[in-house]
All heavy atoms as a GROMACS GRO file, in nm:
protein
  591
    1MET      N    1   9.321  10.297  10.202
    1MET     CA    2   9.434  10.279  10.113
    1MET      C    3   9.500  10.415  10.087
    1MET      O    4   9.434  10.514  10.068
    1MET     CB    5   9.388  10.216   9.983
    1MET     CG    6   9.498  10.202   9.881
    1MET     SD    7   9.448  10.096   9.747
    1MET     CE    8   9.567   9.969   9.768
    2ARG      N    9   9.631  10.415  10.086
    2ARG     CA   10   9.704  10.539  10.066
    2ARG      C   11   9.711  10.577   9.919
    2ARG      O   12   9.713  10.494   9.832
    2ARG     CB   13   9.847  10.524  10.119
    2ARG     CG   14   9.852  10.518  10.268
    2ARG     CD   15   9.997  10.535  10.308
    2ARG     NE   16  10.012  10.513  10.450
    2ARG     CZ   17  10.035  10.610  10.536
    2ARG    NH1   18  10.045  10.733  10.497
    2ARG    NH2   19  10.049  10.583  10.662
    3ASP      N   20   9.716  10.707   9.897
    3ASP     CA   21   9.736  10.761   9.763
    3ASP      C   22   9.880  10.735   9.722
    3ASP      O   23   9.968  10.713   9.805
    3ASP     CB   24   9.708  10.912   9.769
    3ASP     CG   25   9.718  10.976   9.634
    3ASP    OD1   26   9.830  11.016   9.598
    3ASP    OD2   27   9.616  10.985   9.565
    4SER      N   28   9.906  10.739   9.594
    4SER     CA   29  10.042  10.712   9.546
    4SER      C   30  10.137  10.829   9.569
    4SER      O   31  10.256  10.818   9.542
    4SER     CB   32  10.039  10.677   9.398
    4SER     OG   33   9.988  10.785   9.324
    5SER      N   34  10.088  10.940   9.619
    5SER     CA   35  10.174  11.055   9.644
    5SER      C   36  10.180  11.083   9.794
    5SER      O   37  10.095  11.152   9.849
    5SER     CB   38  10.120  11.178   9.570
    5SER     OG   39  10.204  11.288   9.591
    6MET      N   40  10.280  11.025   9.859
    6MET     CA   41  10.297  11.043  10.002
    6MET      C   42  10.414  11.137  10.027
    6MET      O   43  10.510  11.141   9.950
    6MET     CB   44  10.321  10.909  10.069
    6MET     CG   45  10.205  10.813  10.052
    6MET     SD   46  10.051  10.875  10.125
    6MET     CE   47  10.090  10.862  10.298
    7GLN      N   48  10.404  11.211  10.136
    7GLN     CA   49  10.505  11.311  10.168
    7GLN      C   50  10.557  11.287  10.308
    7GLN      O   51  10.481  11.263  10.401
    7GLN     CB   52  10.442  11.449  10.158
    7GLN     CG   53  10.536  11.561  10.188
    7GLN     CD   54  10.469  11.695  10.160
    7GLN    OE1   55  10.372  11.705  10.087
    7GLN    NE2   56  10.523  11.798  10.221
    8VAL      N   57  10.689  11.296  10.324
    8VAL     CA   58  10.754  11.283  10.454
    8VAL      C   59  10.805  11.420  10.494
    8VAL      O   60  10.861  11.493  10.412
    8VAL     CB   61  10.873  11.185  10.446
    8VAL    CG1   62  10.942  11.174  10.582
    8VAL    CG2   63  10.828  11.049  10.398
    9GLY      N   64  10.788  11.453  10.619
    9GLY     CA   65  10.844  11.576  10.674
    9GLY      C   66  10.914  11.546  10.805
    9GLY      O   67  10.880  11.448  10.872
   10VAL      N   68  11.011  11.626  10.841
   10VAL     CA   69  11.081  11.610  10.968
   10VAL      C   70  11.097  11.745  11.035
   10VAL      O   71  11.106  11.848  10.970
   10VAL     CB   72  11.220  11.545  10.949
   10VAL    CG1   73  11.207  11.403  10.897
   10VAL    CG2   74  11.310  11.626  10.859
   11ASP      N   75  11.099  11.744  11.167
   11ASP     CA   76  11.126  11.864  11.246
   11ASP      C   77  11.263  11.846  11.310
   11ASP      O   78  11.276  11.789  11.418
   11ASP     CB   79  11.018  11.882  11.353
   11ASP     CG   80  11.037  12.006  11.437
   11ASP    OD1   81  11.142  12.075  11.422
   11ASP    OD2   82  10.950  12.037  11.519
   12VAL      N   83  11.364  11.892  11.240
   12VAL     CA   84  11.503  11.874  11.283
   12VAL      C   85  11.528  11.937  11.420
   12VAL      O   86  11.609  11.886  11.498
   12VAL     CB   87  11.601  11.931  11.178
   12VAL    CG1   88  11.744  11.919  11.223
   12VAL    CG2   89  11.582  11.859  11.045
   13THR      N   90  11.457  12.042  11.453
   13THR     CA   91  11.481  12.111  11.580
   13THR      C   92  11.447  12.024  11.701
   13THR      O   93  11.498  12.048  11.809
   13THR     CB   94  11.400  12.242  11.589
   13THR    OG1   95  11.260  12.213  11.587
   13THR    CG2   96  11.434  12.334  11.473
   14ARG      N   97  11.363  11.923  11.683
   14ARG     CA   98  11.326  11.834  11.793
   14ARG      C   99  11.399  11.700  11.788
   14ARG      O  100  11.380  11.616  11.875
   14ARG     CB  101  11.174  11.810  11.791
   14ARG     CG  102  11.096  11.935  11.822
   14ARG     CD  103  10.946  11.916  11.820
   14ARG     NE  104  10.901  11.783  11.849
   14ARG     CZ  105  10.796  11.725  11.792
   14ARG    NH1  106  10.726  11.788  11.702
   14ARG    NH2  107  10.760  11.603  11.824
   15CYS      N  108  11.483  11.679  11.688
   15CYS     CA  109  11.552  11.552  11.669
   15CYS      C  110  11.649  11.526  11.784
   15CYS      O  111  11.728  11.613  11.820
   15CYS     CB  112  11.627  11.553  11.535
   15CYS     SG  113  11.718  11.401  11.502
   16VAL      N  114  11.644  11.404  11.839
   16VAL     CA  115  11.734  11.367  11.949
   16VAL      C  116  11.850  11.280  11.899
   16VAL      O  117  11.926  11.226  11.980
   16VAL     CB  118  11.658  11.295  12.064
   16VAL    CG1  119  11.555  11.388  12.125
   16VAL    CG2  120  11.595  11.167  12.016
   17ALA      N  121  11.862  11.264  11.769
   17ALA     CA  122  11.975  11.196  11.705
   17ALA      C  123  11.990  11.050  11.747
   17ALA      O  124  12.100  11.001  11.762
   17ALA     CB  125  12.105  11.274  11.731
   18SER      N  126  11.878  10.979  11.761
   18SER     CA  127  11.885  10.838  11.798
   18SER      C  128  11.926  10.750  11.680
   18SER      O  129  11.979  10.641  11.699
   18SER     CB  130  11.751  10.789  11.853
   18SER     OG  131  11.658  10.772  11.748
   19GLY      N  132  11.896  10.794  11.558
   19GLY     CA  133  11.933  10.719  11.439
   19GLY      C  134  11.836  10.610  11.399
   19GLY      O  135  11.861  10.536  11.304
   20MET      N  136  11.724  10.596  11.469
   20MET     CA  137  11.626  10.492  11.436
   20MET      C  138  11.573  10.509  11.294
   20MET      O  139  11.555  10.410  11.222
   20MET     CB  140  11.510  10.493  11.536
   20MET     CG  141  11.548  10.444  11.674
   20MET     SD  142  11.620  10.278  11.675
   20MET     CE  143  11.485  10.180  11.614
   21CYS      N  144  11.551  10.630  11.252
   21CYS     CA  145  11.497  10.655  11.118
   21CYS      C  146  11.593  10.606  11.011
   21CYS      O  147  11.552  10.536  10.918
   21CYS     CB  148  11.464  10.802  11.099
   21CYS     SG  149  11.603  10.913  11.129
   22ALA      N  150  11.719  10.640  11.024
   22ALA     CA  151  11.819  10.599  10.926
   22ALA      C  152  11.840  10.448  10.927
   22ALA      O  153  11.867  10.387  10.823
   22ALA     CB  154  11.951  10.671  10.951
   23LEU      N  155  11.825  10.387  11.042
   23LEU     CA  156  11.837  10.242  11.053
   23LEU      C  157  11.719  10.171  10.988
   23LEU      O  158  11.737  10.074  10.915
   23LEU     CB  159  11.846  10.203  11.201
   23LEU     CG  160  11.855  10.054  11.231
   23LEU    CD1  161  11.989   9.998  11.184
   23LEU    CD2  162  11.838  10.030  11.380
   24LEU      N  163  11.598  10.221  11.010
   24LEU     CA  164  11.477  10.155  10.961
   24LEU      C  165  11.443  10.189  10.816
   24LEU      O  166  11.383  10.107  10.747
   24LEU     CB  167  11.359  10.190  11.052
   24LEU     CG  168  11.369  10.136  11.195
   24LEU    CD1  169  11.265  10.201  11.283
   24LEU    CD2  170  11.355   9.985  11.194
   25ALA      N  171  11.475  10.308  10.772
   25ALA     CA  172  11.442  10.352  10.635
   25ALA      C  173  11.560  10.428  10.574
   25ALA      O  174  11.553  10.548  10.550
   25ALA     CB  175  11.316  10.437  10.636
   26PRO      N  176  11.670  10.358  10.547
   26PRO     CA  177  11.792  10.425  10.500
   26PRO      C  178  11.781  10.490  10.363
   26PRO      O  179  11.864  10.574  10.329
   26PRO     CB  180  11.897  10.314  10.501
   26PRO     CG  181  11.818  10.188  10.490
   26PRO     CD  182  11.689  10.214  10.562
   27ARG      N  183  11.682  10.453  10.285
   27ARG     CA  184  11.664  10.517  10.154
   27ARG      C  185  11.589  10.649  10.166
   27ARG      O  186  11.583  10.726  10.071
   27ARG     CB  187  11.591  10.424  10.059
   27ARG     CG  188  11.672  10.303  10.022
   27ARG     CD  189  11.598  10.216   9.924
   27ARG     NE  190  11.678  10.100   9.890
   27ARG     CZ  191  11.630   9.979   9.876
   27ARG    NH1  192  11.501   9.957   9.891
   27ARG    NH2  193  11.710   9.879   9.846
   28VAL      N  194  11.532  10.674  10.282
   28VAL     CA  195  11.452  10.794  10.304
   28VAL      C  196  11.520  10.889  10.403
   28VAL      O  197  11.512  11.011  10.388
   28VAL     CB  198  11.310  10.758  10.354
   28VAL    CG1  199  11.226  10.882  10.378
   28VAL    CG2  200  11.241  10.665  10.253
   29PHE      N  201  11.591  10.833  10.502
   29PHE     CA  202  11.654  10.915  10.605
   29PHE      C  203  11.803  10.885  10.615
   29PHE      O  204  11.847  10.774  10.591
   29PHE     CB  205  11.591  10.886  10.743
   29PHE     CG  206  11.443  10.904  10.748
   29PHE    CD1  207  11.359  10.795  10.746
   29PHE    CD2  208  11.387  11.030  10.754
   29PHE    CE1  209  11.222  10.810  10.751
   29PHE    CE2  210  11.250  11.047  10.759
   29PHE     CZ  211  11.167  10.936  10.758
   30ASP      N  212  11.877  10.987  10.657
   30ASP     CA  213  12.018  10.972  10.689
   30ASP      C  214  12.041  11.056  10.814
   30ASP      O  215  11.948  11.115  10.867
   30ASP     CB  216  12.104  11.022  10.572
   30ASP     CG  217  12.248  10.970  10.578
   30ASP    OD1  218  12.284  10.900  10.675
   30ASP    OD2  219  12.324  11.000  10.486
   31GLN      N  220  12.165  11.060  10.860
   31GLN     CA  221  12.200  11.142  10.975
   31GLN      C  222  12.312  11.238  10.938
   31GLN      O  223  12.404  11.202  10.865
   31GLN     CB  224  12.247  11.055  11.092
   31GLN     CG  225  12.135  10.979  11.158
   31GLN     CD  226  12.188  10.901  11.276
   31GLN    OE1  227  12.240  10.792  11.258
   31GLN    NE2  228  12.177  10.956  11.395
   32GLU      N  229  12.302  11.359  10.992
   32GLU     CA  230  12.406  11.460  10.974
   32GLU      C  231  12.530  11.409  11.048
   32GLU      O  232  12.521  11.366  11.162
   32GLU     CB  233  12.357  11.593  11.033
   32GLU     CG  234  12.417  11.715  10.970
   32GLU     CD  235  12.559  11.743  11.014
   32GLU    OE1  236  12.593  11.726  11.132
   32GLU    OE2  237  12.638  11.782  10.928
   33GLU      N  238  12.641  11.409  10.981
   33GLU     CA  239  12.762  11.348  11.035
   33GLU      C  240  12.807  11.408  11.168
   33GLU      O  241  12.846  11.336  11.259
   33GLU     CB  242  12.875  11.358  10.933
   33GLU     CG  243  12.987  11.262  10.964
   33GLU     CD  244  13.080  11.242  10.847
   33GLU    OE1  245  13.032  11.222  10.735
   33GLU    OE2  246  13.202  11.248  10.872
   34GLU      N  247  12.804  11.539  11.182
   34GLU     CA  248  12.854  11.604  11.303
   34GLU      C  249  12.757  11.595  11.420
   34GLU      O  250  12.798  11.570  11.533
   34GLU     CB  251  12.887  11.750  11.275
   34GLU     CG  252  13.012  11.767  11.192
   34GLU     CD  253  13.049  11.914  11.175
   34GLU    OE1  254  13.018  11.994  11.265
   34GLU    OE2  255  13.108  11.945  11.071
   35THR      N  256  12.628  11.617  11.395
   35THR     CA  257  12.531  11.625  11.504
   35THR      C  258  12.448  11.497  11.522
   35THR      O  259  12.390  11.477  11.628
   35THR     CB  260  12.431  11.740  11.480
   35THR    OG1  261  12.353  11.709  11.364
   35THR    CG2  262  12.503  11.872  11.464
   36GLY      N  263  12.442  11.414  11.420
   36GLY     CA  264  12.360  11.295  11.426
   36GLY      C  265  12.213  11.319  11.398
   36GLY      O  266  12.134  11.226  11.398
   37GLN      N  267  12.176  11.444  11.373
   37GLN     CA  268  12.036  11.476  11.348
   37GLN      C  269  11.990  11.424  11.213
   37GLN      O  270  12.068  11.405  11.121
   37GLN     CB  271  12.013  11.626  11.357
   37GLN     CG  272  12.023  11.676  11.500
   37GLN     CD  273  11.992  11.823  11.509
   37GLN    OE1  274  12.056  11.904  11.444
   37GLN    NE2  275  11.893  11.856  11.590
   38VAL      N  276  11.860  11.403  11.204
   38VAL     CA  277  11.799  11.347  11.084
   38VAL      C  278  11.822  11.436  10.962
   38VAL      O  279  11.820  11.558  10.971
   38VAL     CB  280  11.648  11.323  11.106
   38VAL    CG1  281  11.573  11.453  11.131
   38VAL    CG2  282  11.587  11.249  10.988
   39VAL      N  283  11.845  11.369  10.848
   39VAL     CA  284  11.852  11.434  10.718
   39VAL      C  285  11.751  11.362  10.630
   39VAL      O  286  11.754  11.239  10.619
   39VAL     CB  287  11.994  11.421  10.656
   39VAL    CG1  288  11.995  11.474  10.513
   39VAL    CG2  289  12.096  11.492  10.741
   40LEU      N  290  11.659  11.436  10.571
   40LEU     CA  291  11.559  11.378  10.483
   40LEU      C  292  11.619  11.361  10.344
   40LEU      O  293  11.655  11.458  10.279
   40LEU     CB  294  11.435  11.468  10.478
   40LEU     CG  295  11.316  11.417  10.400
   40LEU    CD1  296  11.266  11.284  10.456
   40LEU    CD2  297  11.205  11.521  10.402
   41VAL      N  298  11.631  11.237  10.299
   41VAL     CA  299  11.690  11.205  10.170
   41VAL      C  300  11.585  11.206  10.060
   41VAL      O  301  11.611  11.248   9.948
   41VAL     CB  302  11.761  11.067  10.176
   41VAL    CG1  303  11.814  11.027  10.040
   41VAL    CG2  304  11.872  11.069  10.279
   42ASP      N  305  11.465  11.158  10.093
   42ASP     CA  306  11.357  11.148   9.993
   42ASP      C  307  11.225  11.187  10.058
   42ASP      O  308  11.168  11.110  10.135
   42ASP     CB  309  11.350  11.006   9.938
   42ASP     CG  310  11.251  10.990   9.824
   42ASP    OD1  311  11.176  11.085   9.794
   42ASP    OD2  312  11.248  10.881   9.764
   43GLY      N  313  11.177  11.306  10.028
   43GLY     CA  314  11.052  11.356  10.085
   43GLY      C  315  10.927  11.296  10.024
   43GLY      O  316  10.817  11.311  10.078
   44HIS      N  317  10.940  11.226   9.912
   44HIS     CA  318  10.828  11.160   9.845
   44HIS      C  319  10.869  11.017   9.808
   44HIS      O  320  10.892  10.986   9.692
   44HIS     CB  321  10.786  11.236   9.718
   44HIS     CG  322  10.734  11.373   9.747
   44HIS    ND1  323  10.606  11.396   9.790
   44HIS    CD2  324  10.794  11.493   9.742
   44HIS    CE1  325  10.589  11.526   9.809
   44HIS    NE2  326  10.703  11.587   9.781
   45PRO      N  327  10.880  10.930   9.910
   45PRO     CA  328  10.931  10.796   9.884
   45PRO      C  329  10.834  10.711   9.802
   45PRO      O  330  10.713  10.731   9.809
   45PRO     CB  331  10.949  10.738  10.024
   45PRO     CG  332  10.851  10.811  10.107
   45PRO     CD  333  10.846  10.950  10.050
   46PRO      N  334  10.888  10.614   9.729
   46PRO     CA  335  10.803  10.523   9.653
   46PRO      C  336  10.726  10.430   9.749
   46PRO      O  337  10.765  10.412   9.865
   46PRO     CB  338  10.902  10.444   9.567
   46PRO     CG  339  11.031  10.453   9.639
   46PRO     CD  340  11.030  10.585   9.710
   47GLU      N  341  10.621  10.373   9.698
   47GLU     CA  342  10.532  10.291   9.781
   47GLU      C  343  10.606  10.179   9.853
   47GLU      O  344  10.571  10.146   9.967
   47GLU     CB  345  10.421  10.233   9.694
   47GLU     CG  346  10.312  10.166   9.773
   47GLU     CD  347  10.192  10.131   9.691
   47GLU    OE1  348  10.185  10.167   9.571
   47GLU    OE2  349  10.101  10.066   9.746
   48GLU      N  350  10.708  10.122   9.793
   48GLU     CA  351  10.779  10.011   9.859
   48GLU      C  352  10.854  10.056   9.985
   48GLU      O  353  10.896   9.973  10.065
   48GLU     CB  354  10.873   9.938   9.763
   48GLU     CG  355  10.979  10.024   9.700
   48GLU     CD  356  10.937  10.082   9.565
   48GLU    OE1  357  10.819  10.078   9.528
   48GLU    OE2  358  11.027  10.134   9.497
   49GLU      N  359  10.868  10.186  10.008
   49GLU     CA  360  10.934  10.239  10.128
   49GLU      C  361  10.835  10.279  10.238
   49GLU      O  362  10.876  10.307  10.350
   49GLU     CB  363  11.020  10.361  10.092
   49GLU     CG  364  11.137  10.328  10.002
   49GLU     CD  365  11.238  10.236  10.068
   49GLU    OE1  366  11.265  10.250  10.189
   49GLU    OE2  367  11.289  10.147   9.998
   50TRP      N  368  10.706  10.281  10.207
   50TRP     CA  369  10.608  10.333  10.302
   50TRP      C  370  10.606  10.260  10.435
   50TRP      O  371  10.599  10.321  10.541
   50TRP     CB  372  10.468  10.334  10.241
   50TRP     CG  373  10.454  10.430  10.127
   50TRP    CD1  374  10.546  10.517  10.077
   50TRP    CD2  375  10.338  10.446  10.044
   50TRP    NE1  376  10.496  10.587   9.970
   50TRP    CE2  377  10.369  10.545   9.948
   50TRP    CE3  378  10.213  10.386  10.041
   50TRP    CZ2  379  10.278  10.587   9.853
   50TRP    CZ3  380  10.122  10.427   9.946
   50TRP    CH2  381  10.154  10.527   9.853
   51GLU      N  382  10.613  10.129  10.432
   51GLU     CA  383  10.610  10.052  10.556
   51GLU      C  384  10.730  10.086  10.644
   51GLU      O  385  10.716  10.104  10.765
   51GLU     CB  386  10.607   9.902  10.526
   51GLU     CG  387  10.583   9.818  10.648
   51GLU     CD  388  10.567   9.671  10.614
   51GLU    OE1  389  10.512   9.638  10.508
   51GLU    OE2  390  10.613   9.590  10.696
   52ALA      N  391  10.848  10.098  10.584
   52ALA     CA  392  10.968  10.133  10.659
   52ALA      C  393  10.957  10.274  10.717
   52ALA      O  394  10.997  10.298  10.832
   52ALA     CB  395  11.092  10.122  10.570
   53VAL      N  396  10.901  10.367  10.641
   53VAL     CA  397  10.884  10.504  10.690
   53VAL      C  398  10.784  10.508  10.805
   53VAL      O  399  10.806  10.577  10.905
   53VAL     CB  400  10.841  10.599  10.576
   53VAL    CG1  401  10.809  10.738  10.631
   53VAL    CG2  402  10.951  10.609  10.471
   54GLU      N  403  10.676  10.433  10.794
   54GLU     CA  404  10.578  10.427  10.902
   54GLU      C  405  10.640  10.370  11.029
   54GLU      O  406  10.614  10.419  11.139
   54GLU     CB  407  10.456  10.345  10.860
   54GLU     CG  408  10.371  10.416  10.758
   54GLU     CD  409  10.259  10.331  10.702
   54GLU    OE1  410  10.274  10.206  10.697
   54GLU    OE2  411  10.156  10.389  10.664
   55GLU      N  412  10.724  10.268  11.015
   55GLU     CA  413  10.794  10.211  11.131
   55GLU      C  414  10.890  10.313  11.191
   55GLU      O  415  10.900  10.327  11.313
   55GLU     CB  416  10.869  10.084  11.091
   55GLU     CG  417  10.942  10.017  11.205
   55GLU     CD  418  10.851   9.963  11.314
   55GLU    OE1  419  10.732   9.936  11.289
   55GLU    OE2  420  10.901   9.948  11.427
   56ALA      N  421  10.960  10.387  11.108
   56ALA     CA  422  11.051  10.491  11.156
   56ALA      C  423  10.972  10.600  11.229
   56ALA      O  424  11.015  10.648  11.334
   56ALA     CB  425  11.129  10.552  11.040
   57GLU      N  426  10.857  10.637  11.175
   57GLU     CA  427  10.771  10.737  11.239
   57GLU      C  428  10.728  10.690  11.378
   57GLU      O  429  10.735  10.766  11.475
   57GLU     CB  430  10.650  10.764  11.151
   57GLU     CG  431  10.554  10.868  11.207
   57GLU     CD  432  10.433  10.888  11.119
   57GLU    OE1  433  10.384  10.791  11.056
   57GLU    OE2  434  10.385  11.003  11.113
   58ARG      N  435  10.686  10.565  11.388
   58ARG     CA  436  10.642  10.510  11.518
   58ARG      C  437  10.759  10.496  11.616
   58ARG      O  438  10.740  10.509  11.737
   58ARG     CB  439  10.578  10.373  11.499
   58ARG     CG  440  10.440  10.375  11.440
   58ARG     CD  441  10.372  10.239  11.446
   58ARG     NE  442  10.445  10.135  11.374
   58ARG     CZ  443  10.429  10.109  11.244
   58ARG    NH1  444  10.345  10.180  11.172
   58ARG    NH2  445  10.498  10.012  11.187
   59SER      N  446  10.878  10.468  11.565
   59SER     CA  447  10.994  10.440  11.650
   59SER      C  448  11.074  10.562  11.691
   59SER      O  449  11.161  10.552  11.778
   59SER     CB  450  11.088  10.343  11.577
   59SER     OG  451  11.022  10.223  11.549
   60CYS      N  452  11.048  10.674  11.631
   60CYS     CA  453  11.126  10.795  11.658
   60CYS      C  454  11.100  10.846  11.801
   60CYS      O  455  10.987  10.885  11.833
   60CYS     CB  456  11.089  10.904  11.557
   60CYS     SG  457  11.175  11.059  11.587
   61PRO      N  458  11.202  10.847  11.887
   61PRO     CA  459  11.182  10.892  12.025
   61PRO      C  460  11.146  11.040  12.035
   61PRO      O  461  11.078  11.081  12.129
   61PRO     CB  462  11.314  10.862  12.095
   61PRO     CG  463  11.414  10.843  11.988
   61PRO     CD  464  11.340  10.802  11.864
   62GLY      N  465  11.189  11.120  11.940
   62GLY     CA  466  11.156  11.263  11.941
   62GLY      C  467  11.026  11.296  11.870
   62GLY      O  468  10.981  11.410  11.872
   63GLN      N  469  10.966  11.194  11.805
   63GLN     CA  470  10.842  11.211  11.729
   63GLN      C  471  10.853  11.327  11.631
   63GLN      O  472  10.766  11.414  11.623
   63GLN     CB  473  10.723  11.230  11.824
   63GLN     CG  474  10.697  11.110  11.912
   63GLN     CD  475  10.660  10.987  11.830
   63GLN    OE1  476  10.554  10.983  11.770
   63GLN    NE2  477  10.747  10.888  11.825
   64VAL      N  478  10.960  11.327  11.553
   64VAL     CA  479  10.987  11.437  11.460
   64VAL      C  480  10.946  11.407  11.316
   64VAL      O  481  10.954  11.494  11.230
   64VAL     CB  482  11.136  11.478  11.463
   64VAL    CG1  483  11.179  11.513  11.604
   64VAL    CG2  484  11.226  11.372  11.404
   65ILE      N  485  10.901  11.284  11.288
   65ILE     CA  486  10.868  11.243  11.152
   65ILE      C  487  10.717  11.250  11.130
   65ILE      O  488  10.640  11.205  11.213
   65ILE     CB  489  10.916  11.098  11.125
   65ILE    CG1  490  11.068  11.090  11.143
   65ILE    CG2  491  10.873  11.052  10.986
   65ILE    CD1  492  11.121  10.947  11.143
   66ARG      N  493  10.678  11.308  11.016
   66ARG     CA  494  10.538  11.312  10.975
   66ARG      C  495  10.530  11.251  10.836
   66ARG      O  496  10.603  11.290  10.745
   66ARG     CB  497  10.484  11.455  10.972
   66ARG     CG  498  10.480  11.521  11.107
   66ARG     CD  499  10.376  11.455  11.199
   66ARG     NE  500  10.385  11.505  11.334
   66ARG     CZ  501  10.442  11.441  11.436
   66ARG    NH1  502  10.499  11.324  11.416
   66ARG    NH2  503  10.445  11.492  11.555
   67PHE      N  504  10.439  11.155  10.820
   67PHE     CA  505  10.422  11.085  10.694
   67PHE      C  506  10.275  11.091  10.659
   67PHE      O  507  10.190  11.040  10.733
   67PHE     CB  508  10.469  10.940  10.709
   67PHE     CG  509  10.472  10.860  10.583
   67PHE    CD1  510  10.527  10.912  10.468
   67PHE    CD2  511  10.423  10.731  10.581
   67PHE    CE1  512  10.532  10.836  10.351
   67PHE    CE2  513  10.428  10.655  10.467
   67PHE     CZ  514  10.483  10.707  10.351
   68GLN      N  515  10.242  11.157  10.549
   68GLN     CA  516  10.102  11.177  10.514
   68GLN      C  517  10.084  11.192  10.364
   68GLN      O  518  10.178  11.211  10.290
   68GLN     CB  519  10.047  11.300  10.583
   68GLN     CG  520  10.120  11.428  10.546
   68GLN     CD  521  10.090  11.543  10.640
   68GLN    OE1  522  10.036  11.523  10.747
   68GLN    NE2  523  10.125  11.661  10.600
   69GLU      N  524   9.959  11.182  10.323
   69GLU     CA  525   9.926  11.202  10.182
   69GLU      C  526   9.964  11.344  10.143
   69GLU      O  527   9.940  11.439  10.218
   69GLU     CB  528   9.775  11.181  10.164
   69GLU     CG  529   9.728  11.190  10.023
   69GLU     CD  530   9.579  11.165  10.010
   69GLU    OE1  531   9.515  11.126  10.108
   69GLU    OE2  532   9.529  11.190   9.901
   70ALA      N  533  10.028  11.360  10.030
   70ALA     CA  534  10.072  11.491   9.983
   70ALA      C  535   9.950  11.579   9.955
   70ALA      O  536   9.849  11.532   9.903
   70ALA     CB  537  10.158  11.478   9.859
   71ALA      N  538   9.961  11.707   9.986
   71ALA     CA  539   9.851  11.801   9.969
   71ALA      C  540   9.803  11.806   9.824
   71ALA      O  541   9.683  11.810   9.798
   71ALA     CB  542   9.894  11.940  10.015
   72ALA      N  543   9.894  11.804   9.729
   72ALA     CA  544   9.857  11.811   9.588
   72ALA      C  545   9.771  11.692   9.547
   72ALA      O  546   9.680  11.704   9.466
   72ALA     CB  547   9.980  11.820   9.500
   73ALA      N  548   9.797  11.575   9.606
   73ALA     CA  549   9.720  11.455   9.574
   73ALA      C  550   9.580  11.464   9.628
   73ALA      O  551   9.489  11.400   9.579
   73ALA     CB  552   9.791  11.332   9.630
   74ARG      N  553   9.560  11.546   9.733
   74ARG     CA  554   9.426  11.563   9.790
   74ARG      C  555   9.350  11.674   9.720
   74ARG      O  556   9.240  11.707   9.761
   74ARG     CB  557   9.439  11.595   9.939
   74ARG     CG  558   9.494  11.483  10.022
   74ARG     CD  559   9.481  11.511  10.171
   74ARG     NE  560   9.531  11.640  10.210
   74ARG     CZ  561   9.650  11.662  10.267
   74ARG    NH1  562   9.733  11.561  10.287
   74ARG    NH2  563   9.688  11.782  10.304
   75GLY      N  564   9.412  11.735   9.621
   75GLY     CA  565   9.346  11.844   9.550
   75GLY      C  566   9.363  11.980   9.615
   75GLY      O  567   9.298  12.075   9.580
   76GLU      N  568   9.454  11.990   9.711
   76GLU     CA  569   9.479  12.116   9.778
   76GLU      C  570   9.588  12.193   9.706
   76GLU      O  571   9.676  12.135   9.644
   76GLU     CB  572   9.522  12.092   9.924
   76GLU     CG  573   9.416  12.026  10.006
   76GLU     CD  574   9.465  11.992  10.146
   76GLU    OE1  575   9.566  12.049  10.189
   76GLU    OE2  576   9.401  11.910  10.211
   77VAL      N  577   9.585  12.322   9.718
   77VAL     CA  578   9.689  12.407   9.663
   77VAL      C  579   9.799  12.416   9.768
   77VAL      O  580   9.774  12.442   9.885
   77VAL     CB  581   9.635  12.547   9.630
   77VAL    CG1  582   9.746  12.636   9.582
   77VAL    CG2  583   9.524  12.535   9.527
   78LEU      N  584   9.922  12.393   9.726
   78LEU     CA  585  10.036  12.400   9.819
   78LEU      C  586  10.076  12.541   9.848
   78LEU      O  587  10.062  12.631   9.778
   78LEU     CB  588  10.156  12.322   9.763
   78LEU     CG  589  10.134  12.174   9.747
   78LEU    CD1  590  10.256  12.111   9.680
   78LEU    CD2  591  10.112  12.109   9.881
   0.00000   0.00000   0.00000
């Protein structure tokens, strides 16, 4: 079971601008208007968005999305 503090990260430098993330999880991802590259809207989405973010992570052709338990929730110092 996931902790209530999840963190999303993206590597914009590897983004191929397919738009799958923005299509699947529009409350968490958007696209930069000029380049089409991913824009992270919410780095700590609420639990009701987790399934959509996981689907976006799996569907990303550039594999630029990382979705994991936040370090602070694991007791780590950021």
